[in-house]
N, C-alpha and C positions, 0 to 999 in steps of 0.2 A: 441381311440385307447389310454388311458392313463394307461393301464396295463403294470407296471414296468418290469413283467415278460416276456414281448416280445421285443426282441431286434430291434434296428432300421431298419437293413436290412428287417426283417420280416414285419415290419410297412410299410416301404414303398412298399412291394410286396401287402400286404393287399388294401394299399391304392389304388394302382395301378388298381387292379381288382375291387374295389369298384367304382373308377370314370369311369371305362369302362363300368359298368353297368348303371351308373348314364347318361353317355351319349348316351347309345344305351337300352332304357328301353325296355325290354322283359320279360316275364314270364317265360322264359326257361333260368333259372340260372345255370350255371355249376361251381361246386367247384374244383378247381385245387388240390386234394389231394396230387398229386406228388410233389407241390413245397411248399405245406402250412403245416407247422407242427401241432401236433396233438391240440394244443391250439388254433391256428388260424382257423382249420377245425371247432372247434367246435364254435368258434364265427361267422364263415361264415354259419354255419347250422342255427344260431339263426337269423342272418340277413336274410338268404334266406326264412325262414318259416316265418316271419313278414313282408317281401317284397313281398312274394306271395298274402297275404292278402291284402296288399295296393295295389297292382297293379290290383288285382280283382276287387277291387271296383273303382279303378281310370284309367281305361283304357288310355294308352299314347295317341291313336288315338283321343278319346274323350276330354281328359283333358292335352292337352301338353302344357299348361300353368305351370301346377304344376312341370312337369319335367323340364321346362327351369328355372323355379325357381329353382329347385334342384340344377342344373348345376351352377347358379348364387351365391347360398349359398355356395357351395363348394370351388366355386373361390375366393370368400371372405375370408373365413376360411384359406385357402392357402395364401394368399395375406399378409392376417394380421400375419399368422405364420411367413412367410418369413421375412416380417418387423420388427417384435418384436423380430427378433434373431439379429438385428444390434445393437451392443452396443451405436453407437452413435446416436439413434433414438431420436428424439425430444419429449417434453412433449407434445406438441400438437398432434403430429402424435401417440404418445401412447394413448392419449384418442380418436383419431380419429379411431383408429383400435379396440379399446375396445368396443366402440359404434356400429361399422359396424358389427362386428362379433356377438354380441349379439343380434342386430337388425334383423340380417340375419336370425338367427333362431327364434327369436320370431316372425318376420312377417310371418313366415311360419304357426305357431300355430294360429296366429290373423286371417289366411285365411281361416283354417279349422273352425275356430269359428265364419265366417263371420262378424268380427267386422273391416277388414282392409279398408270398405268403410266409415267408422265412423272416421273424422278427428279428432276429439276430442280425441277419446279414442286412436287412435293412437299416437297423441301426448303426453298423458298422460303415456301411455303404454312405448313409448320411453325415456323417462325420468327415468321411473322406472327400465328398462332392463338395462340401461346402470348402474345404482346404483346396480343393482344385479350381473352385471359384475364386478364391482370394488369389491364387497364383496367377489366374487369368487376368485378374483385376490390376494386380501389379503390372504384369506385362502390357496392358493396354493404358498404363497411365497416361501418355501423351495424346492418345485417341480420346480417352475420356475427357481430359483437360480441353480440348479443341471442341468436343461436342457438349460441354457442360453437363457431363454425367457425374455426380459426386459418389464416389466409391470410398472404399477403406482406406486407399492410398492417395486421395487427392482432396479428402476433404478437411476443412480447417475445425471441425467440430470432434475430432478424434481426441480422446486423452491422452493417448502416448504419442509420443514423439515419432518422426517418421522412421528414424532408425531402430527404435525399439518395435515399431510394426513389422518391420521387414526381419528383424531378428527372432520375433515371435513366430514369424510365417517360417523360419529356417528351422527353429524348435520342433514346430508341428509336423514338417517334412520327415525330420530325422525320427521323432517319435513313430511315424506311421511307417518307416522303414524298420524300425524294431518290431513294431506289433505283427507286420506282415512277413518278417522274414522266413519263417518256415509256414506259413499259411498261402500266401498268395503271390507267387514270383511276379506275376505281372504288374500289381500294385507297387510291389517294392521296386521293380523296375523303373515304373512311371513315376514314383514319388523322388527317387534318386535322381531323374532326368529333371524334374522341376528345379532340383538345387542349381545346375548347371544352366539350365535356361533363365532361371533369374539373373545369373551373372551375364549373360551374352545378351539378352534384349534390355536390361537396363543397367549396362554397365557404368554408365555416365553417374548413376547415384548410388554405386556403391562405393562407399568409402573404406577405407584400411580395416576399420573395425567389423563391419559387416562383411567384408570379403575373407576376415581372418575367422569368423564365425562359420563362414559356409566350407571353407579349407580345411577347417580344424577336424572335419569328419574325413578327410582323404579318401573320398570316393575317386577322386581324379587327382593324380600327382599335383603338388603344388606348382612347379615348373612348366606344366602342361597349361594351366589355367593362367598363368602369367604370359606366356608365350601367345596365347589366343588374344589376352586383352591388349598387350604392348603393340602386336603387329595387328589389331583388329582384324583376325581370321574368323569371319561368322559365315564361313561356306556350310551348307546344308550338308554336303557330304561328310565334312571334317567333323561335325557334331555326330553325325550317325556312326561315324567310325570310332569315336570316342565311347559313345553309349555301347556299341557292341564290345568294345575291348575291355570297359571298365565297371560295365553294368550288368551284363548279361552270364 
């Protein structure tokens, strides 16, 4: 529910309705049009149509583990949200909840791809999803500031400077590119994409030192990056073309 056109009261109403469905899984979903705005009704219809497909395939009586896990996932996401609203939250807790909320969602996907029983895969993916969550937190700095969500990149309780935090994120991305160079092309491409994603979405926060760290790895020619930045070319089609040309 990141839609900025929906106010906080409506979001709470929608989440209460959604959590009730998660706690009582059934294929009979009633959309309360009398208390939902038109915008929320549309979102509820989309959810209902997808949920009906899901519950038809995974009947709660036969797959209760899945629905218990969904409850756990919602609980973790709510817990993380509540704690990251506290300005005094420590660096340790910020990283703990960054990992927990990303792992809760990703483990759900691992379960459906039947990789959750492979300890080595789960361990590797656990590190990767934390990295992905940190990249996401970095891209959402302005949104998190406006909503008073204290993450690794907008909290005053982090030991590193902001520049060093970004550099560390760059190093982590680079390490994963090396690790998955011959093992998983999709993760390799996604991690490379994170680097250019970091530049484009938060280019105003990238100083020359940080930019040099990113372009040092030469994933995309320096002149192309500078052209994008100086001309403010942030068109999705251009980014896709860059990814296809230099990453794939």
